[in-house]
Wavefront OBJ file of the C-alpha trace (Angstrom):
o trace
v -13.889 108.704 -65.949
v -16.670 110.082 -68.079
v -15.550 107.841 -71.302
v -15.475 104.927 -69.042
v -19.036 105.229 -67.970
v -20.097 106.360 -71.925
v -18.687 102.955 -72.492
v -20.614 101.304 -69.780
v -23.861 102.677 -70.947
v -23.121 101.906 -74.411
v -23.127 98.259 -73.600
v -25.804 97.943 -71.105
v -28.031 99.745 -73.706
v -26.872 97.400 -76.428
v -27.519 94.493 -74.135
v -30.914 95.906 -73.249
v -31.949 95.997 -76.648
v -31.091 92.365 -77.497
v -33.565 91.243 -74.209
v -35.880 89.959 -77.169
v -33.519 87.454 -78.359
v -32.659 86.047 -74.616
v -36.833 85.846 -74.324
v -37.386 84.155 -77.800
v -34.645 81.594 -76.884
v -36.170 81.005 -73.341
v -39.685 80.324 -75.171
v -38.041 77.559 -76.897
v -36.933 75.670 -73.477
v -40.020 76.186 -71.491
v -42.519 74.104 -70.725
v -45.957 74.094 -68.800
v -44.542 75.115 -65.298
v -43.908 77.661 -63.076
v -41.680 78.274 -60.323
v -43.787 79.953 -57.577
v -42.466 81.722 -53.852
v -43.883 80.395 -51.128
v -43.916 80.265 -47.405
v -43.521 77.080 -45.272
v -46.814 77.433 -42.757
v -46.292 74.234 -41.378
v -44.453 71.062 -40.978
v -47.210 68.521 -40.567
v -45.012 65.417 -40.293
v -41.322 64.438 -40.919
v -39.875 61.057 -40.817
v -36.598 59.252 -41.822
v -36.974 57.644 -45.393
v -34.711 55.261 -46.913
v -33.558 55.689 -50.421
v -34.649 52.854 -52.591
v -31.918 50.600 -53.712
v -29.485 52.321 -51.109
v -28.605 52.206 -47.569
v -28.910 56.375 -47.403
v -31.240 57.874 -45.086
v -33.024 60.729 -46.304
v -35.773 63.002 -44.633
v -39.200 63.094 -45.755
v -41.595 66.022 -44.917
v -45.221 66.539 -45.504
v -45.418 70.489 -45.418
v -48.118 72.992 -45.755
v -47.292 76.372 -47.922
v -48.781 79.194 -48.868
v -48.216 81.052 -52.252
v -46.570 84.634 -51.859
v -47.116 85.660 -55.528
v -48.300 85.300 -58.761
v -51.718 83.746 -59.825
v -51.787 81.400 -56.650
v -51.069 84.203 -53.980
v -52.744 83.175 -51.072
v -53.329 79.618 -51.885
v -52.381 76.862 -49.609
v -51.124 73.457 -50.592
v -50.088 69.805 -48.654
v -47.411 67.897 -50.589
v -44.529 65.830 -50.015
v -40.854 66.958 -49.605
v -37.873 64.533 -49.626
v -35.409 67.324 -51.374
v -33.876 69.515 -48.465
v -34.901 69.901 -44.667
v -37.043 72.796 -44.133
v -38.188 74.821 -41.102
v -41.646 76.571 -40.668
v -41.467 80.105 -41.749
v -39.110 79.629 -44.622
v -39.341 81.127 -47.560
v -39.006 78.738 -50.553
v -39.502 78.296 -54.300
v -41.761 75.524 -55.618
v -42.051 73.929 -58.704
v -45.752 73.914 -60.010
v -46.336 71.508 -63.053
v -49.332 71.297 -64.793
v -49.754 68.130 -67.162
v -51.914 68.136 -70.630
v -54.243 66.313 -68.602
v -54.602 69.244 -65.945
v -53.030 67.121 -63.069
v -51.109 69.490 -60.694
v -47.780 68.471 -59.280
v -45.861 70.618 -56.767
v -42.071 70.023 -55.397
v -39.196 72.352 -53.670
v -37.170 73.703 -56.060
v -34.729 75.965 -53.388
v -34.502 77.863 -50.549
v -35.025 81.793 -51.389
v -31.374 82.811 -50.792
v -31.684 86.317 -52.357
v -31.743 87.989 -49.508
v -28.369 86.592 -48.171
v -26.737 87.094 -51.598
v -27.706 90.799 -51.395
v -26.283 91.651 -48.023
v -23.089 89.831 -48.688
v -23.314 91.733 -52.206
v -23.604 94.755 -50.253
v -20.878 94.057 -47.895
v -18.894 93.527 -50.809
v -19.599 96.689 -52.379
v -18.958 98.696 -48.968
v -15.513 96.682 -48.323
v -14.243 97.607 -52.010
v -14.969 101.088 -51.760
v -13.537 101.512 -48.500
v -10.208 100.469 -49.718
v -10.378 101.336 -53.146
v -12.327 105.098 -52.595
v -14.106 106.482 -55.575
v -11.537 104.690 -57.679
v -13.505 101.806 -57.078
v -16.583 102.819 -58.674
v -14.965 102.155 -62.125
v -14.096 98.428 -61.536
v -17.530 98.054 -60.410
v -19.671 99.396 -63.295
v -17.031 97.472 -65.464
v -18.290 94.265 -63.602
v -21.797 95.401 -64.181
v -20.955 95.852 -68.153
v -19.441 92.515 -68.259
v -22.362 90.474 -66.729
v -24.599 92.500 -68.522
v -22.650 91.483 -72.193
v -22.658 87.775 -70.724
v -26.184 87.397 -70.086
v -27.892 89.669 -72.658
v -25.415 89.062 -75.625
v -23.334 85.965 -75.325
v -25.586 83.400 -73.904
v -28.413 84.361 -76.557
v -26.153 84.072 -78.884
v -24.566 80.788 -78.292
v -28.278 79.601 -77.819
v -29.161 80.963 -81.407
v -26.508 78.232 -82.639
v -23.653 81.224 -83.408
v -20.156 79.072 -83.383
v -19.326 79.006 -80.014
v -15.476 79.380 -80.165
v -15.158 82.411 -82.499
v -18.174 84.120 -80.711
v -16.367 83.353 -77.300
v -13.400 84.650 -78.681
v -14.847 87.634 -79.944
v -16.592 88.095 -76.640
v -13.395 87.979 -74.535
v -11.642 90.326 -76.675
v -14.659 92.815 -75.982
v -14.908 92.008 -72.259
v -10.847 92.457 -71.668
v -11.278 95.797 -73.561
v -14.275 96.775 -71.385
v -12.775 95.671 -68.031
v -8.814 97.046 -68.716
v -10.129 100.422 -70.326
v -12.848 101.486 -68.208
v -11.358 100.501 -64.972
v -7.570 101.827 -65.901
v -8.242 104.160 -68.333
v -7.057 104.341 -71.671
v -3.206 104.592 -71.016
v -0.060 103.191 -73.125
v 0.436 100.757 -70.038
v -3.127 99.707 -70.336
v -3.075 99.517 -74.200
v 0.288 97.206 -73.391
v -1.909 95.046 -71.127
v -4.679 94.980 -73.634
v -2.267 93.643 -76.512
v -0.493 91.342 -74.367
v -3.696 89.634 -73.087
v -5.185 89.150 -76.842
v -2.409 87.875 -78.108
v -2.131 85.230 -75.558
v -5.711 84.696 -75.727
v -5.215 84.005 -79.373
v -2.606 81.257 -78.597
v -4.510 80.032 -75.652
v -7.404 79.185 -77.792
v -5.516 77.228 -80.402
v -4.121 75.242 -77.759
v -7.476 74.567 -75.898
v -8.894 73.790 -79.358
v -6.159 71.270 -79.903
v -6.202 69.805 -76.606
v -10.124 69.174 -76.688
v -9.683 67.829 -80.510
v -7.031 65.298 -79.586
v -8.328 64.231 -75.998
v -11.771 63.590 -77.714
v -13.659 65.999 -75.499
v -17.696 65.783 -76.209
v -18.645 68.236 -73.815
v -20.918 65.970 -72.144
v -18.823 65.721 -68.713
v -21.581 67.006 -66.544
v -25.129 67.044 -65.700
v -25.724 70.694 -66.803
v -24.407 70.039 -70.576
v -26.424 66.955 -70.668
v -29.746 68.636 -69.360
v -28.558 71.835 -72.024
v -28.585 69.276 -75.056
v -31.917 67.702 -73.774
v -33.410 71.545 -73.865
v -32.080 72.449 -77.237
v -32.973 69.479 -78.734
v -29.294 68.192 -79.206
v -28.922 71.354 -81.392
v -25.541 72.785 -79.798
v -22.329 72.095 -80.273
v -21.420 71.268 -76.858
v -17.595 70.503 -77.561
v -17.456 74.314 -79.067
v -19.106 75.667 -75.592
v -16.756 73.499 -73.901
v -14.200 75.420 -75.756
v -15.780 78.558 -75.136
v -15.845 77.985 -71.409
v -12.278 77.674 -71.414
v -11.518 80.892 -73.250
v -13.753 82.750 -71.037
v -12.548 81.032 -68.115
v -9.046 82.139 -68.971
v -9.278 86.026 -69.264
v -9.634 86.783 -65.493
v -6.354 85.448 -64.745
v -4.867 87.055 -68.006
v -6.180 90.277 -66.907
v -4.439 90.052 -63.598
v -0.994 88.960 -64.328
v -1.105 91.746 -67.800
v -1.983 94.508 -65.685
v 0.396 93.587 -62.871
v 3.255 93.434 -65.287
v 2.633 96.538 -67.252
v 2.274 98.647 -64.200
v 5.764 96.480 -63.075
v 7.674 97.397 -66.118
v 6.380 101.104 -66.236
v 7.489 101.525 -62.087
v 10.706 100.109 -63.110
v 11.230 102.640 -65.887
v 10.174 105.433 -63.922
v 12.490 104.506 -61.366
v 15.450 104.100 -63.418
v 15.011 105.932 -67.025
v 18.545 104.927 -67.918
v 17.433 101.339 -68.148
v 18.035 100.062 -71.867
v 15.215 97.392 -73.082
v 17.177 94.963 -72.715
v 17.643 95.728 -68.812
v 14.234 96.481 -68.405
v 13.097 93.160 -69.752
v 15.147 91.330 -67.793
v 14.237 92.967 -64.523
v 10.558 92.678 -65.428
v 10.529 88.930 -66.305
v 12.468 88.372 -63.133
v 9.427 89.151 -60.846
v 6.909 88.131 -63.377
v 8.264 84.698 -62.962
v 7.663 84.597 -59.054
v 4.214 86.199 -59.745
v 3.418 83.142 -62.445
v 4.433 80.458 -59.735
v 1.871 81.929 -57.108
v -0.977 82.365 -59.791
v -0.597 78.830 -61.518
v -0.839 77.512 -58.026
v -3.837 79.938 -57.517
v -5.528 78.563 -60.838
v -4.851 74.759 -60.315
v -5.924 75.027 -56.464
v -9.252 76.976 -57.619
v -10.091 74.106 -60.182
v -9.384 71.369 -57.763
v -11.473 72.866 -55.076
v -14.118 73.229 -57.501
v -14.026 69.320 -58.260
v -13.471 68.832 -54.536
v -17.063 66.621 -54.003
v -16.258 64.595 -57.286
v -13.031 63.833 -56.103
v -14.283 62.323 -52.703
v -17.047 60.851 -54.654
v -14.365 58.837 -56.903
v -11.652 58.289 -54.091
v -14.418 55.993 -52.515
v -14.322 53.767 -55.794
v -12.013 51.362 -56.503
v -10.964 53.271 -59.929
v -7.024 53.877 -60.223
v -5.941 57.657 -60.253
v -4.996 56.964 -63.848
v -8.261 55.611 -64.765
v -9.944 58.540 -62.814
v -8.000 61.135 -64.651
v -9.114 59.878 -67.609
v -12.964 60.419 -67.407
v -14.144 63.400 -69.185
v -15.036 65.183 -66.189
v -11.864 65.529 -64.903
v -9.732 65.454 -68.124
v -11.824 68.900 -68.915
v -10.478 70.140 -65.694
v -6.956 68.969 -66.372
v -7.308 70.745 -69.922
v -8.569 73.857 -68.214
v -5.817 74.365 -65.449
v -2.859 73.461 -68.318
v -3.838 75.447 -70.842
v -4.755 78.002 -68.561
v -1.162 77.975 -66.860
v 0.399 78.008 -70.210
v -1.499 81.146 -71.416
v -0.424 82.957 -67.783
v 3.288 82.062 -68.584
v 3.006 83.321 -72.455
v 1.383 86.473 -71.225
v 4.266 87.566 -68.939
v 6.924 88.013 -71.916
v 4.252 89.187 -74.256
v 2.580 91.947 -72.124
v 6.406 92.674 -70.836
v 7.386 93.231 -74.694
v 4.354 95.201 -75.595
v 4.994 97.353 -72.360
v 8.440 98.200 -73.155
v 7.464 98.815 -76.655
v 4.910 101.597 -75.702
v 6.463 103.057 -72.541
v 9.760 103.647 -74.708
v 7.358 105.158 -77.516
v 5.760 107.592 -75.080
v 9.220 108.529 -73.581
v 10.619 109.403 -76.849
v 7.609 111.287 -77.973
v 7.954 113.437 -74.718
v 11.932 114.048 -75.239
v 11.299 115.308 -78.667
v 8.456 117.215 -77.566
v 10.432 118.702 -74.989
v 13.643 119.679 -77.221
v 11.338 121.222 -79.706
v 10.403 123.768 -76.966
v 13.526 124.076 -75.898
l 1 2 3 4 5 6 7 8 9 10 11 12 13 14 15 16 17 18 19 20 21 22 23 24 25 26 27 28 29 30 31 32 33 34 35 36 37 38 39 40 41 42 43 44 45 46 47 48 49 50 51 52 53 54 55 56 57 58 59 60 61 62 63 64 65 66 67 68 69 70 71 72 73 74 75 76 77 78 79 80 81 82 83 84 85 86 87 88 89 90 91 92 93 94 95 96 97 98 99 100 101 102 103 104 105 106 107 108 109 110 111 112 113 114 115 116 117 118 119 120 121 122 123 124 125 126 127 128 129 130 131 132 133 134 135 136 137 138 139 140 141 142 143 144 145 146 147 148 149 150 151 152 153 154 155 156 157 158 159 160 161 162 163 164 165 166 167 168 169 170 171 172 173 174 175 176 177 178 179 180 181 182 183 184 185 186 187 188 189 190 191 192 193 194 195 196 197 198 199 200 201 202 203 204 205 206 207 208 209 210 211 212 213 214 215 216 217 218 219 220 221 222 223 224 225 226 227 228 229 230 231 232 233 234 235 236 237 238 239 240 241 242 243 244 245 246 247 248 249 250 251 252 253 254 255 256 257 258 259 260 261 262 263 264 265 266 267 268 269 270 271 272 273 274 275 276 277 278 279 280 281 282 283 284 285 286 287 288 289 290 291 292 293 294 295 296 297 298 299 300 301 302 303 304 305 306 307 308 309 310 311 312 313 314 315 316 317 318 319 320 321 322 323 324 325 326 327 328 329 330 331 332 333 334 335 336 337 338 339 340 341 342 343 344 345 346 347 348 349 350 351 352 353 354 355 356 357 358 359 360 361 362 363 364 365 366 367 368 369 370 371 372 373 374
């Protein structure tokens, strides 16, 4: 436990030391604008408005807000809101823009949802600890450390123009070490899971790179990528960042299958120490196949669920399914699902093989040690 906590502290301290890199990257992207927290004091008027060029009806509100922080704290302004329907007393964020000529513009950015998010985060932590007990502290610490690594190390490096595939690959290996060894401790089973996952990740990366190249996926499939390209002056390799996102997204499901498979193999060996390597592999693979079937379905449904609004949007058009799936925004999700699924399938035999190798090795060492004392 102490080693796990030391790992987490080391990563967090390293991350904090590199915060200036992130700040420097953000300065390059910043404009002369602020995001201010405000209270909706009054809805002056509200009416339905037809969006120009369409039959869509949207709500238009004239609102008065009072700023709750920053240089404008206590000030009230009135402006038009046609973004989201607001209620009096609601806390929101307002985009405040000052032009070079000194003109000021206000627009609604978002509702302040942080309170709700904090409540559900607390509910998750309490539920998790009630179920897992004090053992649940380790995975929570590793989760915090993973997000620290991603936000304070990975993101700044990608923004600085570092090779996205190489960086994502190295950070995936680092994150897997962090998650597995902090959460489960340094044991033969965990080491087997880590080696199996790392090996699978190398193969998955090659597959993803081949698929992205052959399918000519540019990385410009969604609005976020386009805005990122505009804000960075087109200097980032978006195709490489797409590859990186596929790699990072794969490690979560690989962790699941690898840890489960090694634990299963260890339990089978513990239940029957007379099992040969071949018998142990066969039995572990039998259960692994069932697990894979469930996980592949889970992976496919997760990506389908994330793309549901787009599926609904395009289903309203006359485009055939075969042409629809050819569009980059869908082709990317197909590649993610297929590459991730292939990775899951490969992880089962690889992880099982490493588990058998290390468990038998440990067993041999224990027997030799016992014989020596006898």
